[in-house]
Structures are given as C-alpha cells and as structure tokens.
LOMIVEX-613679 format. One record per residue (C-alpha): residue in three letters; x, y negated, z negated; residue number from 0; chain. Coordinates in Angstrom, 3 decimals. Layout:
<rs>
R res       xx       yy       zz   n chain
R ala        X        Y        Z NUM     A
...
</rs>
This chain:
<rs>
R res       xx       yy       zz   n chain
R met  175.770   91.982  -90.985   0     A
R glu  175.984   93.811  -94.281   1     A
R his  175.952   91.498  -97.342   2     A
R phe  179.402   92.656  -98.538   3     A
R ala  180.979   91.997  -95.133   4     A
R leu  179.343   88.557  -94.923   5     A
R asp  180.494   87.690  -98.439   6     A
R glu  184.078   88.722  -97.630   7     A
R thr  183.989   86.619  -94.464   8     A
R leu  182.587   83.577  -96.293   9     A
R lys  185.420   83.860  -98.832  10     A
R leu  187.789   82.897  -96.014  11     A
R leu  186.180   79.462  -95.643  12     A
R asn  187.561   76.542  -97.642  13     A
R gly  185.053   75.468 -100.270  14     A
R leu  183.345   78.861 -100.462  15     A
R his  186.225   81.023 -101.691  16     A
R asp  185.612   80.257 -105.377  17     A
R asp  181.844   79.695 -105.201  18     A
R pro  179.989   83.045 -105.373  19     A
R ser  176.615   81.361 -105.995  20     A
R lys  176.889   79.370 -102.743  21     A
R arg  177.935   82.513 -100.832  22     A
R leu  174.916   84.372 -102.297  23     A
R glu  172.628   81.514 -101.216  24     A
R ile  174.010   81.716  -97.681  25     A
R gly  173.623   85.516  -97.687  26     A
R lys  169.940   85.220  -98.667  27     A
R tyr  169.396   82.690  -95.878  28     A
R val  170.973   85.017  -93.311  29     A
R gln  168.836   87.940  -94.511  30     A
R lys  165.667   85.855  -94.234  31     A
R his  166.409   84.158  -90.890  32     A
R gly  168.793   86.597  -89.222  33     A
R lys  171.173   83.833  -88.188  34     A
R ile  173.524   81.173  -89.474  35     A
R ala  175.044   78.015  -88.022  36     A
R val  178.556   76.952  -88.993  37     A
R phe  179.829   73.423  -88.513  38     A
R gly  183.424   72.410  -89.119  39     A
R tyr  184.866   68.936  -89.312  40     A
R gly  188.471   67.861  -89.399  41     A
R ser  190.364   64.678  -88.784  42     A
R leu  192.537   64.461  -85.713  43     A
R leu  195.466   63.368  -87.854  44     A
R ser  196.419   64.938  -91.161  45     A
R asn  198.289   61.832  -92.307  46     A
R pro  196.727   58.853  -90.507  47     A
R ile  198.936   56.005  -89.399  48     A
R glu  198.372   52.891  -91.500  49     A
R tyr  199.424   50.350  -88.895  50     A
R ile  199.457   50.382  -85.109  51     A
R asn  201.056   47.414  -83.380  52     A
R glu  200.020   48.397  -79.847  53     A
R thr  197.133   50.307  -78.306  54     A
R ile  197.418   51.740  -74.798  55     A
R phe  194.071   52.475  -73.158  56     A
R asn  193.437   54.976  -70.353  57     A
R cys  196.815   56.694  -70.655  58     A
R thr  197.712   60.280  -69.738  59     A
R leu  200.375   62.463  -71.347  60     A
R tyr  201.756   65.141  -69.040  61     A
R gly  203.528   68.259  -70.253  62     A
R tyr  201.499   68.718  -73.455  63     A
R thr  198.285   70.435  -74.519  64     A
R lys  196.287   69.351  -77.575  65     A
R gly  194.443   71.688  -79.875  66     A
R phe  193.910   72.818  -83.444  67     A
R ile  197.345   74.395  -83.708  68     A
R cys  198.887   72.860  -86.836  69     A
R glu  198.388   74.993  -89.938  70     A
R asp  197.963   72.632  -92.859  71     A
R phe  197.819   73.413  -96.577  72     A
R ile  198.436   69.890  -97.899  73     A
R tyr  195.563   67.837  -96.434  74     A
R arg  193.107   70.393  -95.017  75     A
R gly  193.606   73.725  -96.731  76     A
R thr  195.457   75.710  -99.359  77     A
R thr  198.536   77.912  -99.290  78     A
R asn  196.220   80.951  -99.184  79     A
R phe  193.790   79.499  -96.647  80     A
R thr  195.451   77.019  -94.327  81     A
R gly  193.297   74.535  -92.457  82     A
R leu  193.900   73.656  -88.837  83     A
R thr  194.544   70.126  -87.665  84     A
R met  194.923   68.659  -84.202  85     A
R gly  198.392   68.653  -82.753  86     A
R leu  200.340   68.612  -79.496  87     A
R gln  202.161   71.559  -78.023  88     A
R gln  204.558   71.447  -75.096  89     A
R asp  202.984   72.974  -71.995  90     A
R phe  204.566   72.494  -68.590  91     A
R tyr  201.121   72.397  -66.905  92     A
R gly  199.328   70.578  -69.740  93     A
R ile  197.684   67.169  -69.523  94     A
R cys  196.275   65.134  -72.430  95     A
</rs>
C-alpha cells in the first residue's frame, strides 16, 4: 500500500487522527515488514449499569441479533469518527 493511502486510512482510526508521528512510525513498520496487525477493543456497554439486583445464567433471547451496530461519539468516538459499541437489533430469526 502506498504511504499516502496508508496514512489517509490510519487517520480514520481514533487516536491516530491527530498524531502524524505515530502514523509515520506505523508506515515505516509496514514498509519494513510488509504487514500490520490491528487490534480493537471496546466495552460491551457504553454506559455500564452500576447496580444489578438479579443475574440470570444460561438464558437465551430470541428475536434479536447482537453486534457492533451502535454508533457512539460520546463514550467511544467523536462526532467526526464515531466508535461502534455492542447493541441489540430486532431480527425475527435472531438468537442471543
């Protein structure tokens, strides 16, 4: 991948948008090794519950699918670069 294209792609990642020195460091690594590994971490909940009075183990929720579908700019991203958090989406055939 051409350096300019890689740099433009890295600008899309939270934490690298305003850090040209870090993007240059990554670009040099890719040139030297010809590869890059990307790891992303995110909480399952954007606003964790402080208190739970009951826990139900081994339960199944029918009619929903879970996935990184909630665009978030408050806890996990910015208004220009939203982060994705885990959420539920209605799906007639879904099972969680």
